[in-house]
C-alpha positions as CSV (number, residue, x, y, z in Angstrom):
1,M,1.1,18.2,-3.4
2,K,4.9,18.7,-3.3
3,F,7.6,16.0,-3.2
4,T,11.2,16.7,-2.2
5,V,14.1,14.3,-2.2
6,L,16.3,15.2,0.7
7,H,18.9,12.4,0.7
8,T,20.1,9.7,-1.7
9,E,22.3,6.7,-1.5
10,R,22.8,5.2,-5.0
11,I,19.1,5.2,-6.1
12,A,17.6,4.7,-2.6
13,R,16.2,8.0,-1.5
14,A,14.6,9.7,1.6
15,G,12.2,12.6,1.1
16,L,9.1,14.5,2.1
17,L,5.7,14.3,0.5
18,E,3.6,17.3,1.4
19,T,-0.2,16.9,1.1
20,A,-3.1,19.0,2.1
21,H,-3.5,16.9,5.3
22,G,0.1,16.9,6.4
23,V,3.7,15.8,5.5
24,V,4.6,12.2,4.9
25,E,8.2,11.2,5.3
26,T,9.4,8.7,2.7
27,P,10.1,5.9,2.3
28,A,6.7,5.4,3.8
29,F,4.4,2.5,4.6
30,I,0.7,3.1,4.2
31,P,-1.6,1.1,6.4
32,V,-4.6,-0.4,4.5
33,G,-7.9,0.9,5.6
34,T,-10.0,-0.6,2.8
35,Q,-13.4,0.4,4.0
36,G,-12.4,3.5,6.0
37,S,-10.9,1.5,8.9
38,V,-7.5,-0.2,9.4
39,K,-8.6,-3.6,10.7
40,A,-8.1,-4.4,14.4
41,I,-6.6,-1.0,15.3
42,E,-8.2,2.3,16.4
43,H,-7.5,5.7,14.8
44,R,-6.1,7.0,18.1
45,E,-3.6,4.1,18.1
46,L,-2.6,4.9,14.5
47,L,-2.0,8.5,15.7
48,E,0.1,7.2,18.6
49,L,2.2,5.3,16.1
50,D,2.4,8.5,14.1
51,A,0.8,7.1,10.9
52,R,0.8,10.0,8.5
53,I,-1.3,8.5,5.7
54,V,-3.8,5.6,5.3
55,L,-5.3,3.9,2.3
56,G,-9.0,3.7,1.4
57,N,-10.4,1.7,-1.5
58,A,-12.8,3.4,-3.9
59,Y,-14.3,0.1,-5.0
60,H,-15.3,-1.0,-1.5
61,L,-16.4,2.5,-0.4
62,F,-18.5,2.9,-3.6
63,L,-20.4,-0.3,-2.8
64,R,-20.7,0.3,0.9
65,P,-21.6,2.8,2.4
66,G,-21.9,4.6,-1.0
67,I,-20.5,7.8,-2.3
68,D,-23.6,9.8,-1.7
69,L,-23.5,9.2,2.0
70,I,-19.8,10.1,2.2
71,K,-20.4,13.3,0.2
72,R,-23.2,14.3,2.6
73,A,-20.7,13.8,5.5
74,G,-18.3,16.2,3.9
75,G,-15.9,13.8,2.4
76,L,-13.9,10.7,3.5
77,H,-11.7,12.6,6.1
78,R,-14.8,13.8,8.0
79,F,-16.8,10.6,7.5
80,I,-14.1,8.4,9.1
81,G,-12.7,11.1,11.5
82,W,-9.2,11.0,10.1
83,Q,-7.5,14.4,9.5
84,R,-4.2,13.2,8.1
85,A,-3.5,12.2,4.5
86,I,-5.6,9.6,2.6
87,L,-4.7,7.8,-0.6
88,T,-7.5,6.0,-2.4
89,D,-7.0,3.2,-4.9
90,S,-9.2,3.4,-8.0
91,G,-10.7,-0.1,-7.5
92,G,-9.1,-1.6,-10.6
93,Y,-7.4,-4.4,-8.7
94,Q,-10.5,-5.2,-6.7
95,V,-12.6,-5.5,-9.8
96,F,-9.9,-7.9,-11.1
97,S,-9.7,-9.9,-7.9
98,L,-13.2,-9.8,-6.3
99,A,-15.9,-9.1,-8.8
100,Q,-18.1,-12.1,-9.5
101,L,-18.3,-11.1,-13.1
102,R,-16.5,-8.5,-15.1
103,T,-16.4,-7.4,-18.7
104,I,-13.6,-5.1,-19.9
105,D,-14.0,-3.0,-22.9
106,E,-12.3,0.1,-24.4
107,N,-14.3,2.5,-22.2
108,G,-14.2,0.8,-18.8
109,V,-15.2,-2.3,-16.9
110,A,-18.7,-3.6,-16.0
111,F,-18.7,-5.8,-12.9
112,R,-21.1,-7.4,-10.4
113,S,-20.6,-6.6,-6.8
114,H,-19.0,-9.3,-4.7
115,L,-21.5,-8.3,-1.9
116,D,-24.9,-8.7,-3.6
117,G,-24.3,-9.3,-7.3
118,S,-25.6,-5.9,-8.4
119,L,-24.3,-4.6,-11.7
120,H,-22.0,-1.6,-11.9
121,R,-19.6,0.1,-14.3
122,F,-16.3,2.0,-13.8
123,T,-14.9,4.2,-16.4
124,P,-11.8,6.4,-16.2
125,E,-14.0,9.4,-15.9
126,S,-16.4,7.9,-13.3
127,V,-13.4,6.9,-11.1
128,V,-12.2,10.4,-11.1
129,E,-15.7,11.6,-10.1
130,L,-15.8,9.0,-7.4
131,Q,-12.5,10.0,-5.9
132,R,-13.4,13.7,-6.1
133,G,-16.4,12.7,-4.0
134,L,-14.3,10.9,-1.5
135,G,-11.9,13.8,-1.3
136,S,-8.7,11.8,-0.9
137,D,-5.4,13.6,-1.0
138,I,-4.0,11.2,-3.6
139,M,-6.2,9.5,-6.1
140,M,-5.3,6.7,-8.5
141,A,-6.1,6.3,-12.2
142,L,-8.2,3.4,-13.3
143,D,-6.0,0.6,-14.7
144,D,-6.3,-2.9,-16.0
145,C,-4.4,-5.2,-13.6
146,T,-2.7,-7.8,-15.7
147,P,-2.7,-11.3,-14.0
148,Y,0.3,-13.5,-13.6
149,P,1.1,-15.5,-15.6
150,S,0.1,-13.8,-18.8
151,E,1.1,-14.3,-22.4
152,Y,3.1,-11.4,-23.9
153,D,0.3,-10.5,-26.3
154,Y,-2.3,-10.3,-23.5
155,A,0.0,-8.2,-21.3
156,Q,0.7,-5.8,-24.2
157,R,-3.0,-5.3,-24.9
158,S,-3.6,-4.8,-21.2
159,H,-0.9,-2.2,-20.7
160,E,-2.0,-0.3,-23.8
161,L,-5.5,-0.2,-22.5
162,T,-4.2,1.1,-19.2
163,L,-2.4,3.9,-21.1
164,R,-5.5,4.9,-22.9
165,W,-7.5,4.9,-19.7
166,A,-4.7,7.0,-18.1
167,Q,-5.0,9.6,-20.7
168,Q,-8.8,9.8,-20.2
169,T,-8.2,10.0,-16.5
170,R,-5.7,12.8,-16.9
171,E,-8.2,14.7,-19.0
172,A,-11.1,14.1,-16.6
173,F,-8.9,15.2,-13.7
174,D,-7.9,18.4,-15.5
175,R,-11.4,19.5,-16.3
176,T,-12.9,18.9,-12.8
177,R,-12.2,20.5,-9.5
178,P,-12.1,19.3,-5.9
179,L,-15.4,19.2,-4.1
180,Y,-13.8,20.2,-0.8
181,D,-11.5,23.0,0.3
182,F,-8.1,21.4,-0.6
183,E,-6.3,20.2,-3.7
184,Q,-6.0,16.6,-4.7
185,A,-3.1,14.8,-6.5
186,L,-3.4,12.1,-9.2
187,F,-1.1,9.1,-9.7
188,A,-0.9,6.9,-12.7
189,I,-0.2,3.1,-12.6
190,V,2.6,1.4,-14.6
191,Q,1.6,-2.0,-15.9
192,G,3.3,-4.5,-18.3
193,S,3.4,-7.7,-16.2
194,V,6.9,-9.2,-16.1
195,F,8.0,-8.0,-19.5
196,E,10.8,-5.5,-19.4
197,D,10.0,-3.7,-22.7
198,L,6.3,-3.3,-21.8
199,R,7.2,-1.9,-18.3
200,R,9.6,0.6,-19.9
201,R,7.1,1.7,-22.5
202,S,4.3,2.0,-20.0
203,A,6.5,4.2,-17.7
204,E,7.7,6.3,-20.5
205,S,4.2,7.0,-21.8
206,L,2.8,7.8,-18.4
207,V,5.6,10.2,-17.6
208,A,4.8,12.1,-20.9
209,M,1.3,12.6,-19.5
210,D,2.8,14.4,-16.5
211,F,1.0,12.9,-13.4
212,D,1.7,14.0,-9.8
213,G,3.2,10.6,-9.0
214,Y,3.6,7.1,-10.4
215,A,2.6,3.7,-9.0
216,I,3.9,0.4,-10.0
217,G,1.0,-2.0,-10.3
218,G,0.5,-5.6,-11.4
219,L,3.2,-7.0,-9.1
220,S,3.0,-9.2,-6.0
221,V,0.3,-11.2,-7.9
222,G,2.1,-14.5,-7.9
223,E,5.3,-13.8,-9.8
224,P,8.7,-15.0,-8.4
225,V,10.3,-12.4,-6.0
226,D,13.3,-11.9,-8.3
227,L,10.9,-10.8,-11.1
228,L,9.2,-8.4,-8.7
229,Y,12.5,-6.7,-7.9
230,A,13.6,-6.7,-11.5
231,M,10.3,-5.1,-12.7
232,A,10.3,-2.6,-9.9
233,E,13.8,-1.5,-10.9
234,V,12.9,-1.3,-14.6
235,C,10.1,1.1,-13.6
236,T,12.0,3.3,-11.2
237,N,14.8,3.7,-13.8
238,Q,12.2,5.2,-16.1
239,L,10.3,7.3,-13.6
240,P,11.2,11.0,-12.9
241,E,13.5,11.6,-9.9
242,G,11.4,14.5,-8.7
243,K,8.1,12.6,-8.3
244,P,7.1,9.9,-5.8
245,R,7.2,6.2,-6.8
246,Y,4.6,3.9,-5.2
247,L,4.9,0.1,-5.3
248,M,1.4,-1.2,-4.7
249,G,0.5,-4.2,-2.6
250,V,4.1,-5.0,-1.4
251,G,5.0,-6.6,0.9
252,T,7.2,-8.4,3.5
253,P,9.8,-6.4,5.4
254,V,12.5,-7.8,3.1
255,N,10.4,-6.9,0.1
256,L,10.2,-3.3,1.3
257,L,14.0,-3.0,1.9
258,E,14.8,-4.4,-1.5
259,A,12.4,-2.1,-3.2
260,I,13.8,1.0,-1.3
261,A,17.2,0.0,-2.6
262,R,15.7,0.2,-6.1
263,G,14.3,3.7,-5.6
264,V,10.7,3.1,-4.4
265,D,9.2,5.7,-2.0
266,M,5.8,4.4,-0.9
267,F,4.2,1.1,-0.1
268,D,1.0,-0.4,1.0
269,C,0.1,-4.0,2.0
270,V,-2.4,-5.9,4.2
271,L,0.4,-8.2,5.5
272,P,1.1,-6.5,8.9
273,T,-2.5,-6.2,9.8
274,R,-3.7,-9.5,8.3
275,N,-0.8,-11.5,9.8
276,G,-1.4,-9.8,13.2
277,R,-5.0,-10.9,13.2
278,N,-3.7,-14.5,12.7
279,G,-1.1,-14.3,15.5
280,M,2.0,-13.8,13.3
281,V,4.2,-10.9,14.3
282,F,7.2,-9.3,12.7
283,T,10.2,-8.5,14.8
284,S,13.8,-7.3,14.4
285,E,14.9,-10.9,14.6
286,G,12.4,-12.4,12.2
287,A,8.7,-13.3,12.2
288,L,7.1,-15.3,15.0
289,N,4.0,-17.3,15.0
290,L,2.6,-16.7,18.5
291,R,0.3,-19.7,18.2
292,N,3.4,-21.8,18.5
293,A,3.6,-23.7,21.8
294,A,7.2,-22.4,22.3
295,F,5.7,-19.1,23.4
296,K,3.3,-20.5,26.0
297,D,5.5,-19.5,28.9
298,D,7.7,-16.9,27.2
299,F,7.4,-13.7,29.3
300,R,9.6,-11.5,27.1
301,P,8.0,-8.8,25.0
302,I,7.1,-9.5,21.4
303,D,10.3,-7.7,20.4
304,S,12.8,-6.5,23.1
305,F,13.9,-3.6,20.8
306,C,10.3,-2.3,20.2
307,H,8.7,0.4,22.2
308,C,5.1,0.1,21.1
309,Y,2.3,-0.2,23.6
310,A,2.1,-4.0,23.1
311,C,5.8,-4.6,23.7
312,R,6.0,-2.1,26.7
313,S,3.0,-3.7,28.4
314,F,2.6,-7.4,27.7
315,S,4.5,-10.6,27.2
316,R,4.5,-13.1,24.3
317,A,2.8,-15.6,26.6
318,Y,-0.1,-13.2,27.3
319,V,-0.6,-12.2,23.7
320,R,-0.4,-15.9,22.7
321,H,-3.1,-16.7,25.3
322,L,-5.3,-13.9,23.9
323,V,-4.8,-15.1,20.3
324,Q,-5.5,-18.7,21.3
325,S,-8.6,-17.7,23.1
326,N,-9.9,-15.6,20.1
327,E,-9.9,-12.5,22.2
328,I,-10.1,-9.3,20.2
329,L,-7.4,-7.7,22.3
330,G,-4.9,-10.3,21.1
331,L,-5.5,-9.4,17.5
332,Q,-5.3,-5.7,18.4
333,L,-2.0,-6.0,20.2
334,A,-0.4,-8.0,17.4
335,T,-1.6,-5.5,14.9
336,I,-0.3,-2.5,16.9
337,H,3.1,-4.2,17.1
338,N,3.3,-5.2,13.4
339,L,2.4,-1.7,12.2
340,S,4.9,-0.3,14.7
341,F,7.6,-2.6,13.3
342,Y,6.8,-1.5,9.7
343,F,7.0,2.2,10.7
344,W,10.3,1.6,12.5
345,L,11.6,-0.1,9.4
346,M,10.8,2.9,7.3
347,Q,12.2,5.3,9.9
348,E,15.5,3.4,10.1
349,S,15.6,3.2,6.3
350,R,15.3,7.0,6.1
351,R,18.0,7.5,8.7
352,A,20.3,5.0,7.1
353,I,19.9,6.7,3.7
354,S,20.6,10.1,5.2
355,E,23.8,8.8,6.8
356,H,24.9,7.0,3.6
357,R,24.9,3.5,5.2
358,F,21.6,2.1,3.9
359,H,22.9,-0.7,1.7
360,Q,25.1,-2.1,4.5
361,W,22.3,-1.8,7.0
362,K,19.8,-3.4,4.6
363,K,22.2,-6.3,4.1
364,E,22.4,-6.9,7.9
365,Q,18.7,-6.5,8.4
366,T,17.8,-8.8,5.5
367,E,20.1,-11.6,6.8
368,R,18.6,-11.3,10.3
369,L,15.0,-11.2,9.0
370,E,15.4,-14.2,6.7
371,S,17.4,-16.4,9.1
372,T,15.1,-16.6,12.1
373,L,11.6,-17.1,10.6
374,V,9.3,-19.2,12.8
375,T,6.4,-20.7,10.9
376,E,5.3,-23.7,13.0
377,N,1.7,-23.7,14.1
378,Q,2.0,-25.9,17.1
379,T,-0.6,-25.7,19.9
């Protein structure tokens, strides 16, 4: 993997992330394909939107369909029929949020599946082996996701455990080799909750271990948005300029713009697909709830400035009708549009950075996006 910063404006940057399965322009939004599929959208539609990378989750894929089946298929790219880049999360957050029972110790975490209650164990070494089997372009180290709120002592113990696991992950990665005919990259995850000194120490320690890239984890878990931005900036100030920075699980369009301004390069979030499946769409003038009765006879496209298939072909009134009728097509069209909007936001951010006008453009976009939010659910 190779990462190149092409343009900067203050600490916002635009670059290229070169993987074994193609080049990803940054800032980049990564659609979440938890179980090998981005919900409510087909692979061919992702290609039409020019998605360069998707996210798969090691926890979910480990439980179903199982790593042995994926290995027999020749790896995750072949199993799901996706020949562009794939990033896999280690499963640490899912163990934290989904497992019915989990026990954390020095060597890893034991947990019961949220599917059938079966008992499993993840260690730093086993998660590397798992992601070698998946064959993702970018794999993540196992971390202990600190909940919010947490007492300082708990957050300190948690982040120190994450550092020890990171070192074990680094060693396991170095002594193993890819199972398929391409190289893989390894990212570490900065923890420390909302405590500035812990975040700084976590980042500094991980940088000393020399990972291919660095993620910022443990945010967007309930903390106020000002703390999210502050902790993200603490981390990016400590992370090396020549390696990618990935803010996990974030977020709204405004969240993304604010994080780009603070030096973040990569994002993933379920928001555009989950909201699309519920009739909420993001537009250049704010978010619209298409279940609102105001759109019953609104024959404009979802967003007049958007050129996605949904906006070129259908009206708000028709998509609203489909959503109200629980037709799968309605969920699909809203999802296509939302991902198109997120990709447009990243594309325009890259362009604005390259032309040294990002911060003014961000200010204008943020004011527009925050001022016209429609949240009513009138039918």
